[in-house]
MIDOBA-14468 format. One record per residue (C-alpha): residue in one letter; chain; z negated, y negated, x negated. Coordinates in pm, whole numbers, plus 50000, padded with zeros to 5 digits. Last residue first. Layout:
// residues N
(r A; A; (Z; Y; X))
...
***
This chain:
// residues 324
(r G; A; (61665; 24930; 35074))
(r G; A; (61987; 24740; 35066))
(r I; A; (62064; 24373; 35118))
(r T; A; (62239; 24378; 35457))
(r V; A; (62137; 24711; 35605))
(r A; A; (61788; 24711; 35453))
(r Q; A; (61717; 24347; 35530))
(r W; A; (61802; 24409; 35895))
(r A; A; (61569; 24711; 35901))
(r D; A; (61286; 24499; 35759))
(r W; A; (61356; 24232; 36020))
(r V; A; (61340; 24485; 36303))
(r A; A; (61006; 24618; 36181))
(r D; A; (60867; 24268; 36124))
(r V; A; (60970; 24155; 36471))
(r S; A; (60774; 24445; 36615))
(r P; A; (60933; 24734; 36801))
(r A; A; (60867; 24763; 37175))
(r P; A; (60631; 24949; 37414))
(r S; A; (60665; 25175; 37226))
(r A; A; (60847; 25174; 36893))
(r F; A; (61200; 25252; 36776))
(r V; A; (61425; 25089; 36519))
(r S; A; (61788; 25199; 36485))
(r R; A; (61993; 25147; 36174))
(r Q; A; (62344; 25051; 36067))
(r R; A; (62497; 25028; 35721))
(r A; A; (62303; 25302; 35544))
(r H; A; (62209; 25484; 35863))
(r D; A; (62570; 25551; 35964))
(r L; A; (62509; 25741; 36289))
(r P; A; (62404; 25443; 36498))
(r G; A; (62210; 25516; 36817))
(r T; A; (62309; 25705; 37132))
(r R; A; (62167; 26058; 37110))
(r W; A; (61911; 26033; 36827))
(r A; A; (61838; 25674; 36930))
(r T; A; (61656; 25806; 37235))
(r D; A; (61289; 25753; 37144))
(r F; A; (61238; 25474; 37394))
(r N; A; (61179; 25103; 37333))
(r Y; A; (61483; 25098; 37107))
(r V; A; (61629; 24812; 36900))
(r Q; A; (61963; 24859; 36725))
(r V; A; (62012; 24699; 36384))
(r H; A; (62368; 24630; 36271))
(r P; A; (62584; 24561; 35969))
(r L; A; (62920; 24558; 36144))
(r D; A; (63138; 24869; 36148))
(r L; A; (63333; 24743; 36451))
(r A; A; (63237; 25058; 36643))
(r V; A; (62869; 24994; 36566))
(r A; A; (62898; 24637; 36694))
(r I; A; (63071; 24776; 37004))
(r H; A; (62765; 24999; 37053))
(r S; A; (62546; 24690; 37043))
(r L; A; (62770; 24529; 37302))
(r G; A; (62725; 24828; 37534))
(r S; A; (62348; 24818; 37521))
(r D; A; (62051; 24964; 37333))
(r V; A; (61901; 24635; 37217))
(r G; A; (62065; 24415; 36961))
(r I; A; (62101; 24287; 36608))
(r A; A; (62452; 24208; 36491))
(r G; A; (62639; 24140; 36169))
(r A; A; (62830; 23886; 35962))
(r C; A; (63062; 23787; 36243))
(r R; A; (63441; 23798; 36271))
(r G; A; (63437; 24131; 36457))
(r M; A; (63203; 23984; 36717))
(r R; A; (63470; 23730; 36808))
(r D; A; (63739; 23993; 36841))
(r T; A; (63512; 24211; 37054))
(r L; A; (63440; 23916; 37283))
(r A; A; (63813; 23856; 37325))
(r D; A; (63869; 24223; 37415))
(r L; A; (63568; 24230; 37644))
(r A; A; (63678; 23935; 37854))
(r V; A; (63496; 23605; 37803))
(r R; A; (63159; 23448; 37883))
(r P; A; (63112; 23145; 37662))
(r W; A; (62891; 23189; 37355))
(r V; A; (62551; 23023; 37339))
(r E; A; (62532; 22892; 36984))
(r A; A; (62225; 22883; 36758))
(r Q; A; (62264; 22656; 36455))
(r P; A; (62192; 22357; 36679))
(r G; A; (61826; 22441; 36751))
(r L; A; (61627; 22763; 36764))
(r A; A; (61410; 22707; 37073))
(r R; A; (61697; 22555; 37268))
(r A; A; (61919; 22848; 37172))
(r I; A; (61663; 23101; 37292))
(r R; A; (61633; 22924; 37627))
(r Q; A; (62011; 22903; 37662))
(r S; A; (62058; 23270; 37583))
(r R; A; (61792; 23357; 37841))
(r A; A; (61974; 23152; 38104))
(r R; A; (62301; 23320; 38011))
(r E; A; (62137; 23662; 38043))
(r A; A; (62017; 23578; 38394))
(r D; A; (62361; 23448; 38490))
(r S; A; (62523; 23767; 38368))
(r G; A; (62718; 23899; 38070))
(r H; A; (62575; 23704; 37779))
(r P; A; (62656; 23637; 37415))
(r L; A; (62419; 23448; 37180))
(r G; A; (62548; 23381; 36829))
(r V; A; (62306; 23279; 36554))
(r G; A; (62397; 23109; 36227))
(r R; A; (62256; 23236; 35900))
(r G; A; (62102; 23044; 35613))
(r Q; A; (61811; 23283; 35560))
(r E; A; (61582; 23033; 35730))
(r L; A; (61817; 23053; 36029))
(r L; A; (61782; 23432; 36033))
(r R; A; (61404; 23406; 36023))
(r K; A; (61411; 23159; 36312))
(r G; A; (61630; 23396; 36513))
(r L; A; (61379; 23677; 36467))
(r A; A; (61097; 23461; 36601))
(r I; A; (61314; 23353; 36895))
(r W; A; (61420; 23708; 36973))
(r H; A; (61060; 23824; 36956))
(r D; A; (60957; 23543; 37194))
(r E; A; (61210; 23678; 37441))
(r P; A; (61055; 24024; 37443))
(r W; A; (61305; 24307; 37384))
(r G; A; (61489; 24470; 37673))
(r K; A; (61540; 24842; 37739))
(r D; A; (61294; 24837; 38031))
(r A; A; (61505; 24567; 38199))
(r R; A; (61802; 24798; 38227))
(r S; A; (62156; 24654; 38230))
(r T; A; (62102; 24502; 37888))
(r G; A; (62128; 24157; 37734))
(r H; A; (61960; 24061; 37405))
(r V; A; (62255; 24114; 37174))
(r L; A; (62179; 23865; 36897))
(r V; A; (62502; 23816; 36700))
(r V; A; (62457; 23711; 36337))
(r T; A; (62688; 23430; 36226))
(r N; A; (62786; 23376; 35864))
(r D; A; (63161; 23367; 35908))
(r R; A; (63467; 23570; 35821))
(r A; A; (63290; 23899; 35759))
(r I; A; (63465; 24133; 35517))
(r A; A; (63447; 24498; 35622))
(r A; A; (63455; 24382; 35984))
(r H; A; (63619; 24681; 36147))
(r G; A; (63919; 24778; 36357))
(r L; A; (63882; 24903; 36713))
(r G; A; (64007; 25256; 36651))
(r Y; A; (63665; 25415; 36681))
(r R; A; (63636; 25629; 36370))
(r P; A; (63351; 25880; 36351))
(r T; A; (63261; 26017; 36008))
(r G; A; (63472; 26291; 35857))
(r Q; A; (63706; 26545; 36014))
(r P; A; (63682; 26695; 36361))
(r R; A; (63800; 27059; 36359))
(r Y; A; (64102; 27153; 36569))
(r G; A; (64170; 27380; 36865))
(r F; A; (64273; 27150; 37149))
(r V; A; (63993; 27215; 37397))
(r Q; A; (63731; 27296; 37136))
(r A; A; (63806; 26980; 36937))
(r C; A; (63806; 26774; 37257))
(r L; A; (63455; 26898; 37343))
(r A; A; (63324; 26852; 36989))
(r R; A; (63441; 26491; 36961))
(r G; A; (63298; 26405; 37301))
(r R; A; (62960; 26560; 37218))
(r Q; A; (62956; 26406; 36869))
(r V; A; (62974; 26054; 37006))
(r A; A; (62703; 26113; 37267))
(r H; A; (62471; 26272; 37010))
(r S; A; (62389; 26633; 37086))
(r S; A; (62110; 26840; 37232))
(r P; A; (62266; 27080; 37486))
(r E; A; (62559; 27170; 37256))
(r V; A; (62869; 27193; 37477))
(r P; A; (63016; 27477; 37680))
(r V; A; (63378; 27411; 37793))
(r A; A; (63473; 27452; 38159))
(r V; A; (63841; 27547; 38187))
(r D; A; (64042; 27505; 38506))
(r A; A; (63807; 27220; 38589))
(r V; A; (63732; 27114; 38947))
(r W; A; (63420; 27326; 38983))
(r R; A; (63305; 27220; 38635))
(r T; A; (63297; 26849; 38718))
(r P; A; (63169; 26927; 39068))
(r A; A; (62830; 27030; 38916))
(r E; A; (62698; 26686; 38827))
(r Y; A; (62575; 26566; 38486))
(r S; A; (62378; 26265; 38369))
(r S; A; (62274; 26254; 38005))
(r G; A; (61932; 26280; 37839))
(r E; A; (61985; 26632; 37713))
(r T; A; (62334; 26767; 37768))
(r R; A; (62451; 26914; 38097))
(r N; A; (62676; 27217; 38111))
(r A; A; (63035; 27339; 38139))
(r M; A; (63190; 27014; 38022))
(r A; A; (63540; 26954; 38154))
(r F; A; (63902; 27062; 38115))
(r R; A; (64197; 27045; 38354))
(r R; A; (64510; 27242; 38280))
(r G; A; (64885; 27184; 38246))
(r Q; A; (65143; 27462; 38221))
(r P; A; (65349; 27344; 38517))
(r T; A; (65271; 26979; 38426))
(r L; A; (64959; 26845; 38592))
(r R; A; (64907; 26555; 38831))
(r A; A; (64573; 26371; 38839))
(r M; A; (64376; 26382; 39165))
(r H; A; (64138; 26655; 39047))
(r A; A; (64058; 26463; 38728))
(r I; A; (63989; 26152; 38935))
(r L; A; (63755; 26340; 39168))
(r A; A; (63582; 26509; 38873))
(r S; A; (63520; 26164; 38727))
(r K; A; (63348; 26057; 39048))
(r T; A; (63147; 26380; 39070))
(r L; A; (63014; 26334; 38717))
(r G; A; (63078; 26501; 38380))
(r Q; A; (63213; 26198; 38199))
(r L; A; (63447; 26354; 37940))
(r D; A; (63687; 26489; 38201))
(r V; A; (63990; 26603; 38002))
(r V; A; (64327; 26630; 38179))
(r A; A; (64573; 26832; 37972))
(r D; A; (64949; 26882; 37992))
(r Y; A; (64976; 26577; 38212))
(r P; A; (65205; 26464; 38494))
(r Q; A; (65302; 26093; 38502))
(r A; A; (65325; 25834; 38778))
(r H; A; (65049; 26005; 38976))
(r L; A; (64771; 25785; 38835))
(r E; A; (64974; 25471; 38903))
(r T; A; (65038; 25574; 39264))
(r R; A; (64673; 25667; 39312))
(r F; A; (64564; 25327; 39181))
(r A; A; (64801; 25144; 39414))
(r R; A; (64679; 25351; 39709))
(r W; A; (64316; 25277; 39619))
(r E; A; (64389; 24905; 39590))
(r Q; A; (64543; 24896; 39936))
(r R; A; (64263; 25098; 40092))
(r T; A; (63999; 24881; 39927))
(r G; A; (64167; 24563; 40044))
(r R; A; (64178; 24690; 40401))
(r A; A; (63808; 24772; 40400))
(r L; A; (63713; 25131; 40477))
(r P; A; (63541; 25212; 40146))
(r A; A; (63346; 24886; 40125))
(r K; A; (63076; 24934; 39860))
(r R; A; (63250; 25251; 39734))
(r W; A; (63552; 25046; 39634))
(r K; A; (63367; 24818; 39393))
(r R; A; (63207; 25088; 39180))
(r L; A; (63525; 25296; 39206))
(r E; A; (63731; 25016; 39055))
(r C; A; (64011; 25190; 38869))
(r A; A; (64219; 25096; 38566))
(r I; A; (64481; 25326; 38419))
(r V; A; (64515; 25247; 38048))
(r R; A; (64837; 25362; 37885))
(r A; A; (64924; 25460; 37528))
(r V; A; (64576; 25490; 37381))
(r G; A; (64615; 25568; 37010))
(r E; A; (64429; 25268; 36874))
(r C; A; (64172; 25126; 37116))
(r R; A; (64289; 24777; 37213))
(r R; A; (64364; 24876; 37571))
(r V; A; (64022; 25043; 37594))
(r L; A; (63848; 24707; 37544))
(r P; A; (64052; 24528; 37811))
(r A; A; (63999; 24825; 38050))
(r F; A; (63619; 24798; 38052))
(r A; A; (63585; 24589; 38369))
(r R; A; (63869; 24788; 38529))
(r E; A; (63672; 25113; 38523))
(r V; A; (63848; 25369; 38307))
(r V; A; (64132; 25622; 38323))
(r W; A; (64283; 25689; 37979))
(r D; A; (64631; 25789; 37856))
(r I; A; (64704; 25974; 37533))
(r R; A; (65057; 26060; 37420))
(r A; A; (65049; 26335; 37157))
(r E; A; (65288; 26301; 36864))
(r P; A; (65015; 26246; 36604))
(r F; A; (64837; 26569; 36702))
(r A; A; (64531; 26626; 36481))
(r E; A; (64500; 26258; 36392))
(r R; A; (64566; 26153; 36752))
(r L; A; (64295; 26389; 36874))
(r D; A; (64036; 26278; 36621))
(r Q; A; (64098; 25911; 36707))
(r V; A; (64064; 25984; 37079))
(r A; A; (63736; 26169; 37020))
(r P; A; (63616; 25867; 36820))
(r M; A; (63674; 25645; 37127))
(r T; A; (63437; 25831; 37359))
(r H; A; (63120; 25658; 37237))
(r V; A; (63277; 25321; 37322))
(r V; A; (63331; 25430; 37682))
(r D; A; (62975; 25561; 37705))
(r G; A; (62841; 25227; 37581))
(r L; A; (63046; 25037; 37839))
(r S; A; (62951; 25263; 38130))
(r S; A; (63190; 25394; 38251))
(r L; A; (63511; 25565; 38361))
(r K; A; (63581; 25835; 38107))
(r V; A; (63877; 26047; 38215))
(r I; A; (64112; 26113; 37924))
(r L; A; (64467; 26211; 38021))
(r V; A; (64674; 26397; 37764))
(r R; A; (65052; 26422; 37730))
(r G; A; (65208; 26655; 37476))
(r P; A; (64912; 26870; 37382))
(r T; A; (64927; 27174; 37157))
(r M; A; (64675; 27430; 37286))
***
């Protein structure tokens, strides 16, 4: 089909949102005149607004609303969201999440007379999937059961709209081909404790970076992560900076000016990939094949159980920055 107006439904989480951006870039390349809107959780809306090719971001707060579904504030915010969602009918609504909550949003969206809803027909390995997504869809599209998160979204949209994805993934966030400073971002925060890397490993790694003449940047997204950033910074000294907590668009800009990033499997690490930074991603589980970097010359994943060694991560960092 030739799309005029397209609605992408990908609500969360941060890494999943980033992984969806290459599908948007493919779509706008295949159909430059298409208008692409996106429904996403409000916390991630600042990042999606800076994604090239997204005309309108419709922010929702399902995570917040379900905690107090009958509260007056929830009802008011839900009505405002529904009004914004219904402001425009769509030729295609594409549910790239595959969950009941995304199916609800896809079902609520208005269609043009010829419009249709599309969704994944099946679960992919290691990803969540709920049946209502295909019940709501007019067309359920089969996807490769074992596929990288980026490639899954690209392939689904390509099947829906009848084009072939070209080249390596592009995210539409810009890139740091020439770093403006010498800071390496240490992304130690993650929503799952079992994805973390030992604090003493971060300190040992930071010391090696300082010996190399680098600075160290320490972002955080929670009070616990801020406390960890502060402990690491104290151990490393004045060349390690605890960054203030800012919105995702401002944080993305700051990361884009850095020399590279080393981080656990988390949303900020995936932003580093999208920015084309030299990057090493640390895995305690053998799941990099579905979420890790795809450009292994510039960005690498390191896996070991229970956790990779400092030496292994350092060797990977040397490889992506010096070559090897």
